[in-house]
ChimeraX commands (.cxc) that place a marker at each C-alpha (Angstrom):
marker #1 position 101.29,15.04,-72.59 radius 0.5
marker #1 position 101.83,18.51,-71.15 radius 0.5
marker #1 position 103.82,18.50,-67.90 radius 0.5
marker #1 position 103.35,22.19,-67.15 radius 0.5
marker #1 position 101.10,23.43,-64.39 radius 0.5
marker #1 position 97.57,22.44,-65.36 radius 0.5
marker #1 position 95.76,25.68,-64.59 radius 0.5
marker #1 position 94.65,28.87,-66.23 radius 0.5
marker #1 position 97.25,31.57,-67.02 radius 0.5
marker #1 position 95.75,34.07,-64.56 radius 0.5
marker #1 position 96.04,31.61,-61.69 radius 0.5
marker #1 position 99.57,30.72,-62.79 radius 0.5
marker #1 position 100.46,34.40,-62.67 radius 0.5
marker #1 position 99.05,34.60,-59.13 radius 0.5
marker #1 position 101.18,31.56,-58.13 radius 0.5
marker #1 position 104.35,33.23,-59.38 radius 0.5
marker #1 position 103.40,36.56,-57.79 radius 0.5
marker #1 position 102.97,34.73,-54.48 radius 0.5
marker #1 position 106.38,33.05,-54.90 radius 0.5
marker #1 position 107.92,36.46,-55.60 radius 0.5
marker #1 position 106.34,37.87,-52.43 radius 0.5
marker #1 position 107.69,34.92,-50.42 radius 0.5
marker #1 position 111.20,35.48,-51.77 radius 0.5
marker #1 position 111.10,39.21,-50.95 radius 0.5
marker #1 position 109.43,39.13,-47.54 radius 0.5
marker #1 position 111.32,39.55,-44.27 radius 0.5
marker #1 position 112.34,36.31,-42.62 radius 0.5
marker #1 position 109.49,34.94,-40.53 radius 0.5
marker #1 position 106.70,36.65,-42.52 radius 0.5
marker #1 position 106.12,33.64,-44.79 radius 0.5
marker #1 position 103.22,32.12,-42.81 radius 0.5
marker #1 position 101.38,35.44,-42.85 radius 0.5
marker #1 position 101.83,35.76,-46.61 radius 0.5
marker #1 position 100.67,32.18,-47.20 radius 0.5
marker #1 position 97.66,32.64,-44.91 radius 0.5
marker #1 position 96.66,35.68,-46.93 radius 0.5
marker #1 position 96.68,33.63,-50.13 radius 0.5
marker #1 position 95.08,30.43,-48.87 radius 0.5
marker #1 position 92.97,30.15,-52.03 radius 0.5
marker #1 position 96.19,29.49,-53.97 radius 0.5
marker #1 position 97.58,26.78,-51.70 radius 0.5
marker #1 position 97.11,23.59,-53.66 radius 0.5
marker #1 position 99.08,20.89,-55.47 radius 0.5
marker #1 position 99.58,23.14,-58.50 radius 0.5
marker #1 position 101.14,25.83,-56.30 radius 0.5
marker #1 position 103.51,23.24,-54.82 radius 0.5
marker #1 position 104.44,22.28,-58.40 radius 0.5
marker #1 position 105.06,25.96,-59.22 radius 0.5
marker #1 position 107.33,26.23,-56.17 radius 0.5
marker #1 position 109.34,23.21,-57.31 radius 0.5
marker #1 position 109.61,24.49,-60.89 radius 0.5
marker #1 position 110.82,27.87,-59.65 radius 0.5
marker #1 position 113.28,26.23,-57.24 radius 0.5
marker #1 position 114.65,24.17,-60.12 radius 0.5
marker #1 position 115.12,27.34,-62.17 radius 0.5
marker #1 position 117.03,29.01,-59.32 radius 0.5
marker #1 position 119.14,25.90,-58.73 radius 0.5
marker #1 position 120.26,26.00,-62.37 radius 0.5
marker #1 position 120.83,29.78,-62.37 radius 0.5
marker #1 position 123.25,30.12,-59.47 radius 0.5
marker #1 position 120.79,30.96,-56.71 radius 0.5
marker #1 position 120.96,27.89,-54.44 radius 0.5
marker #1 position 119.66,29.75,-51.38 radius 0.5
marker #1 position 116.41,30.71,-53.13 radius 0.5
marker #1 position 116.08,27.15,-54.44 radius 0.5
marker #1 position 116.51,25.67,-50.93 radius 0.5
marker #1 position 114.02,28.13,-49.48 radius 0.5
marker #1 position 111.35,27.30,-52.07 radius 0.5
marker #1 position 111.89,23.55,-51.67 radius 0.5
marker #1 position 111.46,23.99,-47.91 radius 0.5
marker #1 position 108.16,25.86,-48.46 radius 0.5
marker #1 position 107.02,23.21,-50.98 radius 0.5
marker #1 position 107.83,20.41,-48.54 radius 0.5
marker #1 position 105.99,22.09,-45.66 radius 0.5
marker #1 position 102.94,22.83,-47.80 radius 0.5
marker #1 position 102.91,19.28,-49.16 radius 0.5
marker #1 position 102.71,17.97,-45.62 radius 0.5
marker #1 position 100.00,20.47,-44.61 radius 0.5
marker #1 position 97.95,19.71,-47.71 radius 0.5
marker #1 position 98.33,15.95,-47.26 radius 0.5
marker #1 position 99.97,15.52,-50.65 radius 0.5
marker #1 position 102.30,12.84,-49.35 radius 0.5
marker #1 position 102.51,10.89,-46.12 radius 0.5
marker #1 position 104.95,11.66,-43.36 radius 0.5
marker link #1:1,2 radius 0.2
marker link #1:2,3 radius 0.2
marker link #1:3,4 radius 0.2
marker link #1:4,5 radius 0.2
marker link #1:5,6 radius 0.2
marker link #1:6,7 radius 0.2
marker link #1:7,8 radius 0.2
marker link #1:8,9 radius 0.2
marker link #1:9,10 radius 0.2
marker link #1:10,11 radius 0.2
marker link #1:11,12 radius 0.2
marker link #1:12,13 radius 0.2
marker link #1:13,14 radius 0.2
marker link #1:14,15 radius 0.2
marker link #1:15,16 radius 0.2
marker link #1:16,17 radius 0.2
marker link #1:17,18 radius 0.2
marker link #1:18,19 radius 0.2
marker link #1:19,20 radius 0.2
marker link #1:20,21 radius 0.2
marker link #1:21,22 radius 0.2
marker link #1:22,23 radius 0.2
marker link #1:23,24 radius 0.2
marker link #1:24,25 radius 0.2
marker link #1:25,26 radius 0.2
marker link #1:26,27 radius 0.2
marker link #1:27,28 radius 0.2
marker link #1:28,29 radius 0.2
marker link #1:29,30 radius 0.2
marker link #1:30,31 radius 0.2
marker link #1:31,32 radius 0.2
marker link #1:32,33 radius 0.2
marker link #1:33,34 radius 0.2
marker link #1:34,35 radius 0.2
marker link #1:35,36 radius 0.2
marker link #1:36,37 radius 0.2
marker link #1:37,38 radius 0.2
marker link #1:38,39 radius 0.2
marker link #1:39,40 radius 0.2
marker link #1:40,41 radius 0.2
marker link #1:41,42 radius 0.2
marker link #1:42,43 radius 0.2
marker link #1:43,44 radius 0.2
marker link #1:44,45 radius 0.2
marker link #1:45,46 radius 0.2
marker link #1:46,47 radius 0.2
marker link #1:47,48 radius 0.2
marker link #1:48,49 radius 0.2
marker link #1:49,50 radius 0.2
marker link #1:50,51 radius 0.2
marker link #1:51,52 radius 0.2
marker link #1:52,53 radius 0.2
marker link #1:53,54 radius 0.2
marker link #1:54,55 radius 0.2
marker link #1:55,56 radius 0.2
marker link #1:56,57 radius 0.2
marker link #1:57,58 radius 0.2
marker link #1:58,59 radius 0.2
marker link #1:59,60 radius 0.2
marker link #1:60,61 radius 0.2
marker link #1:61,62 radius 0.2
marker link #1:62,63 radius 0.2
marker link #1:63,64 radius 0.2
marker link #1:64,65 radius 0.2
marker link #1:65,66 radius 0.2
marker link #1:66,67 radius 0.2
marker link #1:67,68 radius 0.2
marker link #1:68,69 radius 0.2
marker link #1:69,70 radius 0.2
marker link #1:70,71 radius 0.2
marker link #1:71,72 radius 0.2
marker link #1:72,73 radius 0.2
marker link #1:73,74 radius 0.2
marker link #1:74,75 radius 0.2
marker link #1:75,76 radius 0.2
marker link #1:76,77 radius 0.2
marker link #1:77,78 radius 0.2
marker link #1:78,79 radius 0.2
marker link #1:79,80 radius 0.2
marker link #1:80,81 radius 0.2
marker link #1:81,82 radius 0.2
marker link #1:82,83 radius 0.2
marker link #1:83,84 radius 0.2
view
């Protein structure tokens, strides 16, 4: 069974472009960036955030990993992906 993001390559590319924009934006601009890409905010995007955070955690960029996990956690709550 394939555990990768279950979506088309073009959408995957858009997920990773959005993650890149989040990492490069000035602090505090994240909500504006996410609002502008609301069509991408779904469970697969949260999975892409976690996969990218895992990559950064294993490649000596713990701050980026923490940031992406924070975004993933917030989005998970907003999207109702898990209770709490």
